[in-house]
C-alpha positions, 0 to 999 in steps of 0.5 A: 531103175524105175525110180531113175526113169521116173526122175529122168522124165520129171527133169526132162522137158516133155509135153504133159500128155507125153510125160504122163503116158510114159509114166503109166507105161513105165509103171506097167512094165515095172509091175508086170501087170495088165494095165495102169491107169491115172485118173483125175478127180473132177467133182465126183467123177474120175476121168482117165488122163493116161492109160496103158494096157486098156482098150481104146474106148476106156479113155472116153469113160468117166467113172462116177466114184460112188458107183464103183466100190473099189474106187471108193475104197482107194480114195478113202485111204491115204495108203495103197489098197489091194483087193484080194483075187476073190474080192466080190467088188466089181472092178471098173476095168472088168472086160476092158484089159487089152491083154486078151482082146475080144475076151470079157474077162474080169480083173483078178488082181488090183491095187491102187492109191489116192494121189494128193497135190497140195493137200487135196485129193487129185485123183487115183493111180490104179494097177490091174492084172488078169492073173491072181497073185500078180501083186505081192506085199512088196509090190504094195510097198513099192507103190507107196514109194513111187506114188510120191514121184507120180504126185510130183509129175502130176504137180509139174503138169498142173503148173505147166498147164496153169502157166499156159492158161495165164499166158492165154488170158490174164483173167484166168485167175479170176474165173471160177473153176467148175469141172465139166463133169459137174456141169454135165457136159464135156467135149470128148475127143483126141483127133487132130480136128477136135484139137484144132477147134479147141485151140481156136476156141481157147483164143476166140473165147477171150474176145467178145466177137460173135461166133457162128458154129456151123455143122450137121445135126448131132455134131454137138454144137451146143457143147462147143458153145458151152465150152466157149462160154466156160473159157471166156471172160464172162464165165461167171455170168449166165449162158442163156440157151434158146432154140430158134427152131422151136419159137413160134413166129408170133412169140419169137420177138417176145421171147428174145426181147421181152414184153410189157403188160398188155402188149398182146393177148395173154400178156398179163404182166411185164416180162424180160426176154432172153437178152436181158437174162443174158446181160453181161453173159452169153446168149446162144442162138441155136438153129439161128437160120430158122428166125423169122425175117422180122425178128432178124431185123431187130436182132441186127439192131442189138448187135449194132448198138446193144439196145433192145426194146420190149414188145409194146414199149417205147423205152430202149434198154442197154444190154451187154451180151456176147452172141454165139449162134449155131446152124446146120443150114447153108446161111449163104444160100439162104441169103441168096434166096432172100430167107436170111438178111445179108447184113445179119449174116455178116454180123453173126459170122465174124468168126465162123467155126465149122464143126467136123462131122463124126465120119471125118474124125473116126479116131474119136469114135472109140472114146465117145463109145466108151463114154456112152457105154459107161453112161448106160452101164450106170443107168441100167445098173450093170456090172460092166458093159463093153464092145466086142471087137466086131462091134467096134469095127462096125462102129468105125466103118459106119458113116454116122449121118446122125453124128455123135447123137446117133452114136449115143442112141445106137449104144443105148438101144444095143444095151437095152436089147442085150438085157432084153435078150437075157443078159444078166446085170451081174455079168460083164455084158458084151455088145455084139455087132448084131445088136447095134442095128447099123448097116456099117460094113461096106462091100469093099471092106467085106471083100478085103476081110475075106481076102485077109481071112483066106490069106491066113487059112492053113497057117498056125496061130503064131505065124498068122499073128506075126503076119498080121503084125507085119501088115499093120506096122507096114501100113502105119509106116506107109501112112506116116511117110516112114515115121516110127514115132507116128506109127507107134502112136497110131498103133498105141504102142511104146516106140521102143517096143515097136522097134524091138517088135519090128526087129523080131519080125524082120522089118528092120 
């Protein structure tokens, strides 16, 4: 039955994400386990591609293989690896299984297998359960058989993505593949807002048009700039970063265009500027609204004819630079106030791209939180680090004036506070809402929660759970105009299971 289901998905035309998600869901149902994860190897980091049975923030985690002994063991073998229930090796998913939300429970049964595509290790497939003895020797043998179908699904997905990339850029095969994990940055998010921006970036990246990234402080404009460069035809060349806000006015011209020996006091030798360093590559001007007016005029000349002139020199030099700029200021208003040149503004904003603040894409908060939780787990040497349900609710209801950067700092502080208050590095450390130090829950939400709590008073557990499930399904359907598939996606359940649940609850 499982084999037929997997083969059916292979021969059916499905989006890659849907195919892989259905794959892990099917495997979880077949093996009757708590969670199944499909993780792709990028350099020395395993990135979740499809998960079923784990809390939402697990999708944003990036697992450095060397820091997780079970993942090391799985990848070191070409056969399935099962860990005994009494294994002392910590599991990457300790405290993250969604079977018992709010409980910091360790995994008690685990097995996994390394996946290979065209002779190279593509990643791993993991299966986890809270109950000891969930995986029998027969289950280990089955995993070996079905891994071949999983590898086929992965290979098909890779071929589809490669074909799509070739359609977008004829030079895609000439660009070196360097995983984001190796470069130390990655855009994390699955919201419609982020998806739309990434689609725009994939198109504009193949041109040489100047791009102006607009957004509040902390939204990650530099990450978007790096993503743009990495997907451009200049990816083999350097991307040079310069923070215009940190440039003293007296040195701004020298930093950008270079100088000759003796051009000013302290210029003891000739020096190239950032434009020459970025020749044939990309120059990223962060906080471009801070540039002095005098430098703006010279920057305009470079954009017009590609010529620079070192400070103290009469000679012009030709450069070929793709310019990406970013600002959190209102440049239109600065133009009206005479603080920014109108002609330069129009040159820079050939393709303006607003980056939405974090409060406008709340569905990305759990993923980003998971990413920062794993980073802090690694930095602090913890066995596991997770959020309580109240903490996740607090993060979701906060307005995030400092955006992604503030979220990172909030989680880092909370992790340190937990240790300072006596948490053991050998345990599963849970961050409670009180550790986050944010004023996150507005009065209207508190009032709503009080009403909901009152509605459950005096009700036995099972009827209360049924009532809550009805409310959540009805709300999801109302938000999506009665679409069961979209409601299932929001509730993170399989559509067929949602229909069965709705029938049991009397909603259908």
